[in-house]
N, C-alpha and C positions, 0 to 999 in steps of 0.2 A: 405585522403578518395576521392574517385573518384566522380564527379558530375553526377547527376542522370538526365534523361530525364524527364523532367515533361509536355511531350506534352499532353498524354493521360489524364494527371489530368487536365491540361488547357481545354482540349476538354469537360471534364465531368462537371468541373465547369460552362462551357460556356452553357452548355446543360440543368443545373438545373437552371441556371439563367433565361434561355427561357421557358422551359416548366416543371419545377418542377425537383424532384430528382426519379430516376428511380433505381430498382434492380442494373443494370451495373454500373451507376453512382456511387452508394454507394459504389460498390465494388471496382471500382478504387480508391475512395477517402480513403476508409479504408485499403487499401494496402499501401497507403501513410501516413496513422495515421491522416486523416483530418476527421472530424465528425461534422454532423450539430449540429449548436447551439438551443438550446430550443427555440422558442417563438422569434426567431430573424432572419427570412429567409434572405439567402444573406450572413449570418457570420457564423463563423466556430470555432471548437475547434481545436488544434494542439497538439499531443499527442507526446513529444519527447522520444527516445528511450534511456535509459542510462545505457550501458551494466553493471552489477555489481555495479551500482550506482555512478561511479567513475565521477567525474567532475573537472575542472581546473576554477581557480579564473578567467580567461578570458573567458569560456564558461559560468560564471554566469553573468558575465557582459553583453554577448550577449543577454542571455535569457532577463536580465533586460531591455535593449534597446528594444527588442521584444514586451515584457510586456508592457511596455510605449507606444510603437506604436500602441497596440491592445486596449489600453485605458479599459481594463477590471478592474471594481471596486476594486475587492477583490485581483488583481495581479496573479502571478503565483500560479498554484496548484501543490502541490507535492502528487503524487499518493501512492496509497498502493501497487505497483508494483515497486518502486524506479524512476518512471519516472516524468516528468513534463510536466504539460497541460497549455497552453497559450488560453485562450478564446477570441471571439468577432472579429477574423480576418475577415474583409472584402474579398469576392470572388475574388476580383481584387488583392488581395495582398497576397493571400494564397502562391502562388509560390516564390512570393519574400522574405516572411518569410522561406520559407524551403530552399532556396539556402544560406539564412543567416545562418540556422541551420547548414547546410552541411559545409559551410566556416568555421564554429568554430570547425568542426572535431564531428559534433554529426549526428545524423540522426531521421527520423520519419518513416522508411522504416518497413514494416511488425509489426506494433503497433496496426494493425486490421487484420480481416480476420481470414481463418482458416490455422493458420500458428505458428510456434514457437515464443510466443512473447518475450518480452526482458526477459533475463535472470537475476534473482536476486542473490545477495550475500551478505553474512553477512557482515554489515558494519565494523567489526572491525577484519575482516580476514587480517592476516599478523601482527597485533598488539597485538590480545588478551592474555595476559599471560595464559591463560588455553586451548587454542587451541591445535588441533593436528597437522596441518599444513595448511600453506596458501593457500586457494582453488581459490584464485581470478584469477591467470592464467588460471584454468581450467574453471573456469565460463566464462572468457572472450574468450576462444576458443570455447566453445560450443555455445554461443551466435553467434558468427561470421560464422563459418561452418554450424549452422544449419539453421541459417538465411537466407544463401546463397546457399544451397544444394537445388537444382533442385525438388529433388523427395518430396520434404516436402513443397511444396508452396500450394497444396489444399487438406488438411488432412481434416478428417471427421467435426472436430471442432478446435479450438485453443489449444495450450499447454502450460502451464506455468511450467518453470524448476527454483528451487531454490537450491542453494548451501549454506552449512553451515559447518564452519570450527571449531565450538565450541560446548562444552558439552550442553550449553544453546542455545535452537533453535531460533534463532532472527529472522530467516525469515519463521518460520512456514510450513518447509519441509513437515508435515504431512498433509497439505491441500492443497498441490501442485499437478500437474497432473504426475511430476517426480521431487522427492526430493533426492538431493545428501548431505550423509553427511561424512566428513572425519572421518576415524577411523582408527585404528592401530591393526593388528592382528600381535602378536608374536614381530617381530622387522621389519616388512613389513608396509608400510602405503598405504591405500587405500581408499576404499569409500562403504559406504553402501548405497543402491539405494532402493526407496520406490515409490510406483506407486499407481494411482488411486485416490488419495486425491483431494478435492475440497470443497468449501464452495456454495454458492448460496442457491437456495430454498431447495434444498435436500443434506446437507452437508454428506461429506465421509471422513473417516480418512484414509489416504493410509496404503498400505500393503506391506511387505517387499519382495521386488523381489530378492534382493541377500543379504545377511548380510556383503559381502565381495567381493570386485573386485579390481585386482591391478590397479594403478594409469592409465598405459598403455591400459587397457581394457576400460576406460570411455566412448570415443567416439564411439567406434564399440557396446558397450551396448545400449548408447542412440540412436544410429542409427536404432539398431535392435528394439528397443521399438518402435520407431516413424514408422518403415515399418510395423510391425505386427498390429498397431493402423491403420495406412493407409489403410491397407488392409481388417481389420474385423470391424473397427468401424461403427457404425449406421449412414448412409447417407440418410436415409429415413425419421426419425424422428429428428428433430432439438434439441428437447428436451431432447433425450437421445442420443446425439452423443458425448458427452465427453468422455475421457478415463475412467473416473470412472464407467460410466454404462456399458462400455466394460468388467471390471473388475468384477461388481455384476452380469453380466449374466454368464461370463465363471468362476470365481472363480481364485484366485491367482496361484492356481497349473496349471490350465490349461493355464493361461497366462504367468508363468514361463517357461513352457515347450515349447510353441510356440518362445517364445525370444529364448530360446536356440537352438532350432532347426535351428531359422532364422541365429545365429551366426555360428552355424556349417556349414550351407549350404554355407552361404557367409563370412567365417571366412578370407579366403584370401583376399577378395576385402576390406573387413573393417578394416584388419591391414596392408594392404599395404600403403605406403606414409603417414607416422605419420604427423597429424596436428601439425605444431610447435605453442608452447605455448607463448602467448604475454609476452612481459616483462613489470612489473607493474612499472612504473616509480614515486616513490615518495622521496622527498628530505627533509632533516632536514632545518628547517626554519632558515631563513637568522640572526636573531637576537636572543639575550636572552633577559632576564629582565633588564628595566632600572632601575639606581639607584633609581628612584622616584616611583617604582613599588611597592605602597602600597595601602591598601584600606582605604578610608575615613572611619572614627569612624562611621557615619550613615549607611556606608553599609556592614560593617564587617559582620553584621548577613546574610545578603542576599548572601554575597559571600560563607560563610560556607554552607548554603543550596544548593547553586549552584554546589559548589564543590563537596557536599555530594550526590547529585543525577545525576549531568549532567555530571561527570568526569569518566574514565576509565583509569586506570594507564596502560601505554604499557607494553608488556614484554621488550621492549628495555629501560635499565635503563636511567632514568631521563626525559621521553616523556609520554605524555598522549594525550589520545583522548577524544575531547570535543564535547559533543551532544548540538547542537544550538536548543532549541525547538522552533518550528515554529506554533505560536498557530492557531487552526484549519487548519494546513497545506497550509496555504496560505502566500505569501510572496510579498511585493510591491515592485517596481523598486528598490526605495531607499534604501528597505532593504537586497534586491538581492545585491545590490553594496558594502554595508555595509559588509556582509558575505564576498564577495569576497577579499574586503580590508584586512578584518582579517585573512583571507586564507593566502593572499600572506605576510602578515606582520609577522604572528605568526606560522603559520602551515607549514605542508609538503604535505598535501593529503585533498580531499573533498570528502564526499561520502554523498548519499542520504541513509536512511533508508526506512523500509516499513512501519513505523509508523508516516511517514509525518514529520520527523526532517532532519537535517543536520549534519553531523559529521567532524568536524576538527582534522585531524589524526598528529601526531607528532609533537605536541605542546611541548615546553619546560616546565616541570613543574614549574621552577622558572618564568616562563612568565604567569601563569594562572591569578595573581593579574590583571596585565596589560591588559590581554585580557578581562577579566570579566568587568574592568571599561569601556574598549573600547564597548565591546556589550552592557552594561549597558546604555552608552548614548544613544545608539539606540534603547533600549527597546527591546533588544533580549537576554536579560541574563534571562530570567525567568528559575525557577528550576522547578522541578518535572519531567524531563524527564523519561519516563516510570512509572509515577504514576498516582494518581487520576486525578489531574488536567491536563494532557495530553491528550485530549480528540482525538479520531480518528474519521474521517467522511469522508463520500463522498461528491462529488460536488452536487448531488440531483436537484432539480428542477431548480437553478440557469443556469444550464447548460445542465444537460441530459434529453433524449428524455424518458428514463426508468423511472425515479423517480416519485414518487407520492408525496413526502414531502421535504422539505428544511432543512437538516439536519445541514447547517450552522448555521442557525436562532436555531434551536434545542440545538447545542452544544453551543452557545452563552448562551441560557437561562440556561442551568445545568452548565455552568461554574460560571455563576452569583450567581447561589444557593450554589455553592461549596465555592465560595468565602468568607463565613463564616468561623467557627471554624472547618469545616468539612475537608477541603483540607489540613488542617495543622496539622490533629489529626493522628499520629503514626500508632493508629488501622486501620485506611481506607487507608493510603497513598498508599498500596501496590495494591490496586483495579484499574482496568482498565475499562473504558467506550468507547464503540465504536458505532457508528451511522451510519445506511444506509437510505437511501429514497426510498428503496424498497427490495424486497427479495433476490435480486441478491447478496447481502453482500460484495459490493464493498469497504463497511466501515469495513468489518471483524465484523460484530456484533455476529456471533456465538463464536467467538474466543474471548472471553471478560467475566469479572465478570460479569457486566451489559450491554447488549446489547439492541440496539432498531433497527427495520425496519418499514419505514412508510407504513402503509395501509389507505384505506378508508373505512368509515361504514355510512350506510344511516341512519339518525335519523331525526325524526320530517320532513320527506320527502325532506331532504336537506343531501348533503354529508358532511362530517365532518372527517377532517385530525385527524388520530390517531397513535399510535407508538404500536407495538407489542412489549413486553417487554420480553426478554429473559435473564436468571439467571444461575450463575455458570458455566460459560465455562472456559476452560484452554487457557490462552494465547497462548500457542503452537499449540493449534488446536487438542489436545490429547484428550480432552472431550469438546463436545458442549454445549453452552448454552440451557437451556430449555425454552421452550415458555410458559409464565405465564398467560399473560392477553394482552388487549389491552387497551389503556389508550388514552382519547382525547390528541391532542398536546398539546393544550393550558396549560395542567396540568403535561406536561412531567417533568419539574423541581422539583415539588412537590413530585412527585413519588420517584425521585432520592432521595431526602431528606428524604423521610420517610422509605425506603428501608435499606439507610445507618445507621440511627437513629436507626432503630431494630436490625440491626446486632451490633452495637456497645454496645448496652443495653442488648442484650442477649446471646450474643456468650460465649461459654466457653473459658477459658484460653487458649490462643494460638492457637483458633480454625480458621481454614480458611474460607473464605466465602462458598466454595462449601461444605465443611463439615456442616457448619452452617444449610446450605438450605437442604441438605438431613437430617439432625435431625429434623429440626421444619416442612417440606415439603413444596410444593408449595403451598398447600391448604391455608398454614397461611398466606403466600404472598397474595394471591390472596384476602382473606378476609381483610388485610389492603388495598389494592387496590379499593376493591369494590366502595367506596363512590366516588372514583376519576372518575370512568366510567361514573356517571350519568351526562347527558347534558342538561342543561336547555333549554329552548325556545330560538329561536333567539334574539326573543326583550328583553330577559332577559339577555342572555350573548352572545352578539354578536361576541365575541373574538373566541367563541367556534367555530364559524363557518369558522373561516380563519386560514390559516396555520402561524405559528408563523415566524414574520418579515414580513408578507404580509398585505395589505392596502386594499384588496378586498376579497370577499366571495370565499371560496375554491372551487376549481372543479377538477377532474381527467383528467389531460391531459396527462398522460403516453401513449407512443406507443412504438414499438418495438424499442429498442434501438440498434445502429449500432454497436459500440465497442464491443458488447456481441456476435457477428457473429463467 
């Protein structure tokens, strides 16, 4: 990867140090994936772009070292777009960090601004037993080509693209601006393209643009979509500038017609000079199980639970993909190094997931006991990936300018409440909880069985942190959770306990959570939660007037977020 010139970024950072941020300096920083750190002038967040979520052990170690230098208390943060963020970087060290990231073969370029953001890909693509075909090379080709294409550097708003190879939608293509699904028609392999999805304050489900296109037409179709959006997207109203709003205005038929006209008009240009597909290099691990690879008696139950929830047997005989659960989406430098060591010793590839976990691929099945013991010693062998204890959350007020509340502390409180019999109950284990610090849905709260996002309400003349409660969403984004009520933050964990116990006690046999809610109605849930909404006077319950994890009274410090541009 070629080194980039950071002269303009250095100039922007210098100007901010002297006179504060301007629209121009924010634009330059955002282009390089550098954002203001909330409440800490002169310090920044760096967002690393990880196309298709692919990492090497050496890159994990570089990220560990940089995270150590930043001294951010909670470590590196895994995002819901397969990226990794490092917070707390002083102004004078930003470009040094960026050069270190580039030297490791990674980049932060165009992780901000009105461009094609990092392209995500199913973390099981290439190894899933039920996949149609491996979409990874196509995701990598799209990421590189569209990131560097000169025509797509000033779109009306950002574009998010997701690639899925499996029948199960691991990357939520239906809530992406552009979703690409591997499909087969007759004997031919190709892609199903959906457009106009998105979360945020007004979530939209994507519409089918083309049910099938041949593989070779993928990049031409993607470029045609972007050209139509670039020409007709709303540049006057930022709140309605995303692709989903153009779809809402036009409808899918008109948009499809425009894209097909664009393809016909510039077909020769689009199809000439095919973009080469990158080769995805993954290797079988260097060792198999050792003779002593047995689980100590006291850990046998833990190993079985971990194997049941965190392991996906690959289509390649004798190998497995292992999900490493990263509680609350954060990893300390020492933990990053442990995962890198484990990957080097046991695996042939590493990927990030949009649910803020890591995946070790090409692990020999007979090495699983040894890998479990290795991760267990580092407290990285928690089971429950993709289940109730595996809470997704955004960074919130610890770092983000847009946030109203702190989802990390909220997730900690909820996790503590679940650590009773609830998290182990097989009736409840399949449910997912996702938390955002504001309506923007970086925590994907709409695509959850139980979702929350931070709001503020004025009570007794003072601001009180609350969470809007959303219930009954589909994890794929096919259906959105419905907003039920607002709960004071300090009672959030109690609300989770109550709704889980209600479902467990009153569900019909094999009744899903969404079906249960449809049968009893949200009004019944509101009745359940109503007593929790009452907020005592501050002298009686001072905790009500503080955000979870805070040692001072709550105030709304949210402002325009730079990364949402």
